[in-house]
RODO-2510 file (C-alpha; in nm, 4 decimals, decimal comma):
residues 134
     n   res          X          Y          Z
     1     m     0,0175     0,0176    -0,0074
     2     a     0,1243     0,3318    -0,1207
     3     l     0,0484     0,6694    -0,2608
     4     i     0,1689     0,7693    -0,6288
     5     g     0,1759     1,0670    -0,8130
     6     d     0,2775     1,4655    -0,8084
     7     c     0,3131     1,6119    -0,4878
     8     k     0,4639     1,9065    -0,3049
     9     h     0,6561     1,9508     0,0165
    10     v     0,5282     2,2628     0,1774
    11     e     0,7099     2,4459     0,4863
    12     y     0,6239     2,7707     0,6644
    13     i     0,9226     2,9353     0,7812
    14     e     0,9861     3,2826     0,9521
    15     v     1,0854     3,5747     0,7955
    16     d     1,3914     3,7062     0,9909
    17     g     1,3039     4,0415     1,1470
    18     e     0,9173     4,0600     1,0208
    19     f     0,6202     4,0698     1,2233
    20     t     0,2362     4,0924     1,1776
    21     t    -0,0084     4,2041     1,4387
    22     e    -0,3142     3,9968     1,4724
    23     t    -0,6199     4,1066     1,6821
    24     i    -0,7558     3,7951     1,9127
    25     t    -1,1141     3,8115     2,0340
    26     y    -1,1613     3,5546     2,3270
    27     t    -1,4695     3,3920     2,4328
    28     d    -1,5238     3,6279     2,7087
    29     g    -1,5202     3,9398     2,4776
    30     t    -1,1737     4,0443     2,5671
    31     v    -0,9577     4,1706     2,2951
    32     e    -0,5806     4,1458     2,2571
    33     e    -0,3418     4,2334     1,9897
    34     v    -0,0634     3,9844     1,9316
    35     k     0,2405     4,0243     1,7527
    36     q     0,3408     3,7118     1,5423
    37     p     0,6329     3,6423     1,3077
    38     k     0,5790     3,6591     0,9710
    39     m     0,5880     3,3409     0,7610
    40     e     0,6712     3,2645     0,4196
    41     r     0,5467     2,9763     0,2215
    42     i     0,7994     2,7534     0,0477
    43     e     0,6491     2,5229    -0,1978
    44     t     0,8683     2,2605    -0,3902
    45     a     0,6815     2,0489    -0,6588
    46     y     0,8011     1,6721    -0,7302
    47     e     0,6712     1,4501    -1,0092
    48     n     0,5994     1,0797    -1,0103
    49     t     0,6687     1,0157    -0,6225
    50     y     0,6022     0,7095    -0,4080
    51     t     0,4836     0,8065    -0,0958
    52     f     0,4964     0,5000     0,2215
    53     i     0,3494     0,5406     0,5670
    54     y     0,6351     0,3373     0,7796
    55     f     0,5203     0,4099     1,1309
    56     i     0,1729     0,4356     1,2969
    57     q     0,1120     0,4542     1,6706
    58     m    -0,2374     0,4212     1,8035
    59     d    -0,3767     0,6450     2,1350
    60     r    -0,6377     0,6725     2,3130
    61     i    -0,6896     0,9493     2,5549
    62     y    -0,9543     0,9227     2,8600
    63     f    -1,0655     1,2770     2,9351
    64     n    -1,2043     1,1371     3,2559
    65     p    -1,0211     0,8821     3,3780
    66     e    -1,3047     0,7391     3,5998
    67     d    -1,5477     0,7323     3,2608
    68     n    -1,4311     0,4189     3,0384
    69     t    -1,7339     0,4875     2,8090
    70     q    -1,6369     0,5492     2,4293
    71     d    -1,7816     0,9152     2,4535
    72     n    -1,4908     0,9825     2,6829
    73     i    -1,2581     0,8420     2,4459
    74     q    -1,0157     1,0538     2,1796
    75     k    -0,8406     0,7913     1,9491
    76     i    -0,5722     0,9109     1,8039
    77     v    -0,3174     0,7848     1,5297
    78     h     0,0510     0,9162     1,4803
    79     y     0,1529     0,8418     1,1490
    80     r     0,5104     0,9037     0,9755
    81     y     0,5790     0,8858     0,5906
    82     c     0,8642     0,8963     0,3536
    83     v     0,8578     1,0476    -0,0320
    84     y     1,0600     0,8779    -0,2589
    85     e     1,1600     0,9056    -0,6107
    86     s     0,9750     0,5802    -0,7121
    87     k     0,8982     0,2499    -0,5425
    88     e     1,2314     0,1081    -0,6735
    89     a     1,4448     0,3957    -0,4910
    90     r     1,2792     0,2828    -0,1906
    91     d     1,3265    -0,0690    -0,2242
    92     a     1,7028    -0,0189    -0,3049
    93     n     1,7564     0,2005    -0,0111
    94     k     1,4712     0,3203     0,2538
    95     e     1,7015     0,5885     0,3713
    96     n     1,7143     0,7840     0,0269
    97     y     1,3907     0,9604     0,0595
    98     i     1,3070     1,2855    -0,0948
    99     f     1,1584     1,4129     0,2234
   100     t     0,9685     1,2758     0,5262
   101     g     0,7082     1,4114     0,7730
   102     g     0,4201     1,3162     1,0201
   103     e     0,0574     1,3649     1,0748
   104     i    -0,2130     1,2922     1,3192
   105     l    -0,5241     1,1204     1,2438
   106     n    -0,8287     1,1913     1,4771
   107     n    -1,0830     0,9716     1,5682
   108     y    -1,0223     0,6616     1,3738
   109     d    -1,2517     0,4005     1,2976
   110     y    -1,1136     0,0993     1,5105
   111     d    -1,3141    -0,1643     1,2755
   112     a    -1,1650    -0,0124     0,9808
   113     n    -0,7957    -0,0875     0,8211
   114     v    -0,5926     0,1943     1,0115
   115     y    -0,3239     0,2359     0,7416
   116     a    -0,5906     0,2787     0,4693
   117     q    -0,7462     0,5624     0,7029
   118     c    -0,3929     0,7150     0,7029
   119     y    -0,3464     0,7179     0,3594
   120     n    -0,6753     0,8428     0,2898
   121     d    -0,6050     1,1237     0,5530
   122     l    -0,2646     1,2253     0,3956
   123     t    -0,4395     1,2963     0,0563
   124     k    -0,6287     1,5521     0,2329
   125     k    -0,3219     1,7510     0,3583
   126     e    -0,1838     2,0358     0,1977
   127     g     0,0668     1,8999    -0,1074
   128     f    -0,0690     1,5575    -0,1135
   129     e    -0,3965     1,6203    -0,2938
   130     d    -0,2822     1,4830    -0,5873
   131     l    -0,1634     1,1508    -0,5154
   132     i    -0,3816     0,8210    -0,5557
   133     q    -0,3706     0,4647    -0,4047
   134     d    -0,1092     0,2505    -0,5711
***
């Protein structure tokens, strides 16, 4: 199981010495101006890639330790992926990836294939929208 196709590696980096001011309104009506570093979007496009999920960690968070009902549990999956030039490049050397990253899948379906859910989730992330199942 993997994703193939064109993808983009998107990063946001701080611009040295530049800031923006944002106005935040809290639920109690309080208003505050916050100074934030200005962020620049950097996008690098890659064609005909092979994206492989190599790590999955399933966690359950109980909001109230005394309540073990399903309504009290948030199910989270942390997953990590690598993007390669091709399947052959990955098979030849798993450490020779173009870039790597990680995401979080919230409220996964325990009865469905978790890998399929992670791959589906990844195709909804910025830069991965054009990937399809291999």
